[in-house]
C-alpha positions as CSV (number, residue, x, y, z in Angstrom):
1,M,-63.7,5.0,57.9
2,T,-66.0,2.6,59.9
3,A,-67.9,-0.7,58.6
4,N,-70.4,1.2,58.4
5,E,-69.2,4.6,57.0
6,E,-69.9,4.9,53.5
7,P,-66.7,5.3,51.2
8,P,-65.8,9.6,50.3
9,L,-66.3,9.5,46.6
10,E,-69.4,7.2,46.9
11,A,-71.1,9.4,49.2
12,E,-69.7,12.2,47.4
13,I,-71.9,10.5,44.0
14,R,-74.4,10.1,45.8
15,R,-74.8,13.7,47.1
16,L,-74.4,14.8,43.1
17,I,-77.2,12.5,42.5
18,S,-79.4,13.7,44.8
19,V,-78.8,17.6,44.1
20,A,-78.9,17.5,40.1
21,G,-80.4,14.0,39.1
22,P,-79.2,11.0,37.3
23,M,-75.9,11.5,36.1
24,P,-74.5,10.7,32.7
25,I,-72.0,7.9,32.4
26,A,-69.3,10.2,30.8
27,Q,-69.9,12.2,34.1
28,Y,-69.8,9.5,36.1
29,M,-66.8,7.9,34.7
30,A,-64.4,11.3,34.7
31,T,-65.8,11.7,38.5
32,C,-64.4,8.3,39.2
33,L,-61.2,8.4,37.6
34,C,-60.1,12.0,38.3
35,H,-61.7,13.2,41.2
36,P,-58.9,15.3,42.9
37,V,-58.8,13.7,45.9
38,H,-60.5,10.1,45.7
39,G,-60.3,9.7,41.6
40,Y,-58.8,6.0,40.6
41,Y,-55.7,8.2,38.7
42,M,-55.4,10.6,41.3
43,T,-54.7,8.1,43.9
44,R,-52.8,4.8,43.1
45,D,-50.5,2.9,40.7
46,P,-52.6,1.3,39.0
47,F,-49.9,-1.0,36.6
48,G,-48.3,-3.8,36.7
49,A,-48.4,-7.5,38.4
50,A,-49.3,-5.9,41.5
51,G,-51.8,-3.3,40.2
52,D,-55.1,-3.6,38.2
53,F,-53.9,-4.4,34.6
54,I,-50.9,-4.5,32.6
55,T,-50.0,-2.3,29.4
56,A,-47.9,-3.6,26.6
57,P,-44.5,-1.4,27.6
58,E,-44.9,-3.4,31.1
59,I,-45.0,-6.5,29.3
60,S,-41.6,-5.9,27.2
61,Q,-39.1,-3.7,26.7
62,M,-39.4,-4.5,23.0
63,F,-42.7,-2.4,22.4
64,G,-41.0,0.8,23.6
65,E,-37.9,0.5,22.1
66,L,-40.1,-0.1,18.3
67,I,-42.3,2.9,18.9
68,G,-38.9,4.8,19.8
69,L,-37.4,3.7,16.0
70,W,-40.9,4.1,14.7
71,A,-40.6,7.7,16.0
72,A,-37.0,7.9,14.7
73,A,-37.9,7.2,11.2
74,V,-40.8,9.8,11.0
75,W,-38.4,12.3,12.3
76,K,-36.3,11.6,9.3
77,K,-39.5,11.9,7.0
78,M,-40.2,15.2,8.4
79,G,-36.5,16.5,7.5
80,S,-34.7,15.9,10.6
81,P,-35.8,18.8,12.7
82,E,-33.3,20.3,15.2
83,N,-36.1,20.8,17.9
84,I,-39.0,18.1,18.0
85,R,-41.6,17.8,20.6
86,L,-41.7,13.8,21.6
87,I,-45.2,14.0,23.4
88,E,-46.8,11.0,25.3
89,L,-50.3,11.0,26.5
90,G,-51.3,9.4,29.8
91,P,-47.4,7.9,30.5
92,G,-48.4,5.6,33.1
93,R,-45.1,4.7,35.1
94,G,-43.0,6.6,31.9
95,T,-42.1,2.6,30.8
96,M,-42.9,3.3,27.1
97,M,-41.1,6.6,27.0
98,A,-38.2,5.5,28.6
99,D,-37.9,2.7,26.5
100,A,-38.1,4.3,23.6
101,L,-35.8,6.9,24.3
102,R,-32.9,4.7,25.1
103,A,-33.8,3.3,21.3
104,A,-33.7,6.6,20.3
105,K,-29.8,7.0,20.8
106,V,-29.3,4.3,17.8
107,V,-29.9,7.7,16.0
108,P,-28.0,10.6,17.7
109,G,-29.5,13.3,15.8
110,F,-32.9,12.2,16.9
111,Y,-31.8,12.2,20.6
112,A,-30.1,15.5,20.5
113,A,-33.0,16.7,19.2
114,I,-36.0,15.7,21.8
115,V,-37.7,18.1,24.1
116,A,-40.1,15.4,25.9
117,H,-43.4,16.7,27.0
118,L,-45.9,14.3,29.5
119,V,-49.6,14.9,29.5
120,E,-50.9,13.4,32.7
121,V,-53.0,14.6,35.4
122,S,-52.1,12.1,38.5
123,P,-49.5,13.7,40.4
124,T,-49.0,10.1,41.5
125,L,-47.8,9.1,38.4
126,Q,-46.3,12.0,37.1
127,Q,-43.7,11.4,40.5
128,M,-43.2,7.7,38.9
129,Q,-42.2,9.3,35.4
130,Q,-39.7,11.9,36.8
131,K,-38.1,8.7,38.9
132,T,-38.2,6.5,35.6
133,L,-36.9,9.2,33.2
134,E,-34.5,10.9,35.6
135,P,-31.4,8.9,34.4
136,L,-32.5,10.0,30.6
137,D,-30.7,13.4,29.8
138,V,-33.3,14.6,27.7
139,P,-34.8,18.1,28.4
140,K,-38.1,16.6,29.9
141,M,-41.7,18.6,31.1
142,W,-45.0,17.9,32.0
143,H,-48.1,19.1,31.2
144,Q,-52.0,18.6,32.2
145,T,-53.6,19.1,28.7
146,L,-52.2,18.5,25.5
147,D,-53.4,22.1,25.0
148,E,-50.5,23.3,27.1
149,V,-47.8,21.7,24.9
150,P,-46.0,24.3,23.0
151,D,-47.1,24.4,19.2
152,G,-44.4,23.0,17.3
153,P,-43.1,20.2,15.0
154,A,-44.0,16.9,17.4
155,I,-44.4,13.4,17.1
156,I,-47.7,12.0,19.6
157,L,-47.7,9.0,21.4
158,A,-51.1,7.9,22.7
159,N,-51.1,4.1,24.4
160,E,-53.6,2.9,25.8
161,F,-55.1,6.6,26.4
162,F,-58.0,6.8,24.5
163,D,-59.6,3.8,26.2
164,A,-59.6,5.9,29.8
165,L,-61.6,9.3,28.5
166,P,-65.0,9.3,29.4
167,V,-67.6,8.0,27.3
168,H,-71.5,8.9,26.6
169,Q,-73.9,6.6,26.1
170,A,-77.0,6.8,24.4
171,I,-79.6,3.9,24.5
172,K,-82.5,4.0,21.4
173,Q,-85.9,4.2,22.5
174,D,-89.1,4.6,20.2
175,D,-89.0,8.0,20.7
176,G,-85.3,8.7,19.7
177,W,-82.3,8.1,21.9
178,H,-81.6,9.0,25.2
179,E,-79.0,9.6,27.4
180,R,-77.5,7.2,29.7
181,A,-77.0,7.8,33.4
182,V,-76.1,6.6,36.5
183,T,-79.1,6.8,39.5
184,V,-80.1,5.2,43.0
185,D,-82.4,2.7,43.3
186,S,-85.1,2.0,46.2
187,E,-82.5,-0.1,48.1
188,G,-79.9,2.2,47.6
189,D,-77.6,0.9,45.2
190,F,-76.0,2.7,41.5
191,I,-78.1,1.4,38.8
192,L,-78.1,2.3,35.2
193,G,-80.9,4.4,33.5
194,A,-82.0,6.4,30.5
195,M,-82.9,10.2,31.1
196,M,-86.8,11.0,30.6
197,Q,-86.2,13.6,27.1
198,P,-84.5,12.0,24.0
199,L,-81.6,13.7,23.0
200,P,-81.9,16.3,20.6
201,H,-80.1,16.0,17.1
202,L,-78.5,12.8,17.9
203,E,-80.1,10.9,15.1
204,R,-79.3,13.2,12.5
205,L,-75.4,13.5,14.0
206,L,-75.1,9.0,14.0
207,P,-72.5,7.3,11.9
208,P,-73.9,5.6,9.1
209,R,-73.4,2.3,10.8
210,V,-75.2,3.1,13.4
211,R,-79.0,4.8,12.0
212,N,-80.5,1.4,11.6
213,A,-79.9,0.5,15.2
214,L,-82.8,-1.2,17.1
215,P,-85.0,0.0,20.2
216,G,-82.2,-1.1,23.3
217,D,-79.4,-0.7,21.1
218,I,-76.5,1.2,22.7
219,F,-74.2,3.9,20.9
220,E,-71.4,5.0,22.9
221,W,-68.9,8.0,21.8
222,R,-66.3,10.4,23.6
223,T,-65.9,14.5,22.3
224,D,-63.5,14.6,19.5
225,S,-61.5,17.7,21.1
226,I,-58.4,15.9,21.7
227,A,-58.2,13.9,18.2
228,L,-59.0,17.7,16.5
229,E,-56.0,18.7,18.9
230,I,-53.9,16.1,17.7
231,G,-54.9,16.5,13.9
232,R,-54.9,20.4,13.9
233,R,-50.9,20.3,15.5
234,V,-49.4,17.6,12.8
235,A,-51.3,18.9,9.7
236,R,-50.0,22.9,10.6
237,D,-46.9,22.5,12.4
238,G,-45.5,19.2,10.9
239,G,-45.3,15.3,12.3
240,A,-47.5,12.3,13.0
241,A,-49.0,10.3,16.1
242,L,-49.6,7.3,17.6
243,V,-52.7,5.8,18.4
244,I,-52.5,2.2,20.0
245,D,-55.4,1.2,22.1
246,Y,-58.2,-1.6,22.4
247,G,-61.7,-0.9,20.8
248,H,-63.4,-1.7,17.1
249,M,-61.7,-0.2,14.2
250,H,-65.6,0.9,12.3
251,S,-68.1,2.9,14.6
252,E,-70.8,0.6,15.6
253,V,-73.5,-0.5,18.7
254,G,-72.7,-1.9,21.8
255,D,-72.2,-1.4,25.7
256,T,-68.5,-1.6,26.2
257,V,-68.4,0.4,29.1
258,Q,-66.0,-2.2,31.4
259,A,-64.5,-1.9,35.4
260,V,-61.5,-3.9,36.2
261,G,-59.9,-4.3,39.7
262,E,-56.5,-6.7,40.2
263,H,-57.1,-8.0,37.3
264,A,-60.1,-9.1,37.3
265,Y,-63.5,-7.5,35.7
266,A,-65.4,-6.1,37.9
267,N,-69.0,-4.3,38.1
268,P,-68.9,-0.4,37.2
269,L,-71.1,0.7,39.6
270,V,-69.6,-0.7,42.9
271,S,-66.5,1.1,44.5
272,P,-66.2,4.1,42.8
273,G,-62.8,5.5,42.4
274,Q,-61.6,1.8,43.5
275,V,-61.6,0.1,40.1
276,D,-60.9,1.4,36.8
277,L,-63.2,2.0,33.9
278,T,-62.6,2.0,30.9
279,A,-64.3,2.2,27.2
280,H,-63.4,0.5,23.9
281,V,-62.1,3.1,21.6
282,D,-63.8,4.2,18.3
283,F,-61.2,4.2,15.6
284,E,-63.2,5.8,12.9
285,S,-64.5,8.3,15.0
286,I,-60.6,9.4,16.0
287,A,-59.7,9.1,12.2
288,N,-62.7,11.3,11.3
289,A,-62.0,13.9,13.6
290,A,-58.4,13.8,12.7
291,E,-58.9,13.9,9.3
292,S,-61.6,16.7,9.1
293,I,-59.0,19.4,10.1
294,G,-56.7,18.4,7.7
295,A,-54.6,15.1,8.9
296,R,-53.4,11.9,6.6
297,I,-54.3,8.7,8.8
298,G,-52.9,5.4,8.3
299,G,-54.4,2.0,9.4
300,P,-56.3,1.4,11.6
301,M,-54.6,-2.4,11.6
302,Q,-53.8,-4.5,14.0
303,Q,-51.4,-4.3,16.5
304,G,-49.8,-7.8,15.8
305,E,-49.2,-6.6,12.3
306,F,-47.9,-3.5,12.9
307,L,-45.5,-5.0,15.6
308,R,-44.7,-7.3,12.9
309,R,-43.8,-4.6,10.2
310,L,-41.8,-2.6,12.6
311,G,-39.5,-5.9,13.0
312,I,-40.4,-7.0,16.5
313,E,-39.5,-10.5,15.9
314,T,-36.2,-9.8,14.7
315,R,-36.0,-7.6,17.7
316,A,-37.3,-11.4,19.8
317,A,-34.3,-13.1,18.0
318,S,-31.5,-10.8,19.1
319,L,-32.8,-10.7,22.7
320,K,-32.6,-14.2,22.9
321,A,-29.7,-14.8,21.5
322,K,-28.0,-12.6,24.2
323,A,-30.7,-13.8,27.1
324,Q,-29.6,-16.0,30.2
325,P,-30.2,-19.5,29.7
326,G,-34.4,-20.0,30.6
327,K,-35.4,-16.5,29.5
328,A,-35.8,-17.2,25.7
329,S,-39.2,-18.9,26.6
330,E,-39.8,-15.9,28.6
331,I,-39.2,-13.6,25.6
332,D,-41.0,-16.0,23.5
333,G,-44.0,-15.7,25.6
334,Q,-43.4,-11.8,25.6
335,L,-44.0,-11.4,22.1
336,E,-47.4,-13.8,21.9
337,R,-48.6,-11.9,24.3
338,L,-48.2,-8.5,22.4
339,T,-49.0,-9.8,18.9
340,G,-51.3,-13.0,19.4
341,E,-55.0,-13.8,19.2
342,G,-57.3,-14.7,21.7
343,A,-57.7,-14.3,25.4
344,R,-55.0,-12.5,27.2
345,R,-53.3,-11.2,24.0
346,M,-53.2,-7.8,22.4
347,G,-52.7,-8.9,18.5
348,M,-56.3,-8.7,17.3
349,L,-57.9,-6.6,20.1
350,F,-55.2,-3.6,20.0
351,K,-55.5,-1.7,16.9
352,V,-52.8,1.0,15.8
353,L,-53.7,4.2,14.1
354,A,-51.2,7.2,12.7
355,I,-52.2,10.6,12.5
356,G,-49.7,12.2,9.9
357,D,-48.8,15.5,8.4
358,P,-49.9,14.9,4.3
359,K,-46.6,15.9,3.5
360,L,-45.0,13.0,4.8
361,G,-46.8,10.7,2.7
362,P,-47.5,6.9,4.2
363,L,-46.1,6.4,7.6
364,P,-43.5,3.8,9.1
365,G,-46.0,0.3,9.3
366,F,-48.3,1.9,7.1
367,D,-46.9,1.7,3.9
368,P,-48.8,0.0,0.9
């Protein structure tokens, strides 16, 4: 590409806008992240210190280990089925699944019952997952969507999965809610605008907290299809799901779309396909969708509280007791990053939601 040549994905988005008019934010996000040739997740490994962001499993092995033990406890509550689908949505490098499976070995019957199903759209990340999980002797299968995973008893894990799903936005105006969209200004730059016509019927579908919104307020929503599918699976076939992500416990107004590149915030409308685009997760919406189809909900609760309930402090002390000199402070830092409050800490910003078969009762970590 020459100095004056436009990046290919930017040119493609500009072409689509010229043909079809302003591009809804959800379509813009989907194009930037999952374009088959130039999409962000299709072309790179975004994780870790050398990438654009670090997820909890990359911070410490403790995270994935505790998730694996949580899954083992759920399996026992299910009656220890001989064949359990351990499904992960958006497995990244495979780090969490690898740590979870290693921890699962302490429950031999559970480990022997597992067939791992990984739902991944990125060929690059799928190759990394295969390499990461190769040493672990459990059957493994990859899928493009959750729908492709065979029905049957399942434990579903979704860590930082929902935040990367495209989000719709609408802005309140005097005549109703208008969908926000990306268009091109007179200088040729991408800008955010609003569709001319208001969205029909959106007003009556809004959550109660949003119905008194003022002009200028922004409401975000995702389609409920994946939450409904998770609820359907666990309610019909037995099992549970764990959703861990950053976001808000209740549906509310606000613009949370953001871009991150090289561990710094960026402009979402600049360098499409070169930066990660996410938006906060609405846990109330996920819970309502799954509950509407018959699942039982646990939480949401803050990640720090959940990990402490699972025993992360005890696990950290165990690791420190066996650690090489100088490593103890590193483990303390990892613990603080996962459970602490404030900037660069995940304990309060990240929430945990459980979706389960009602017959199982309260799930581990969500007991009264």
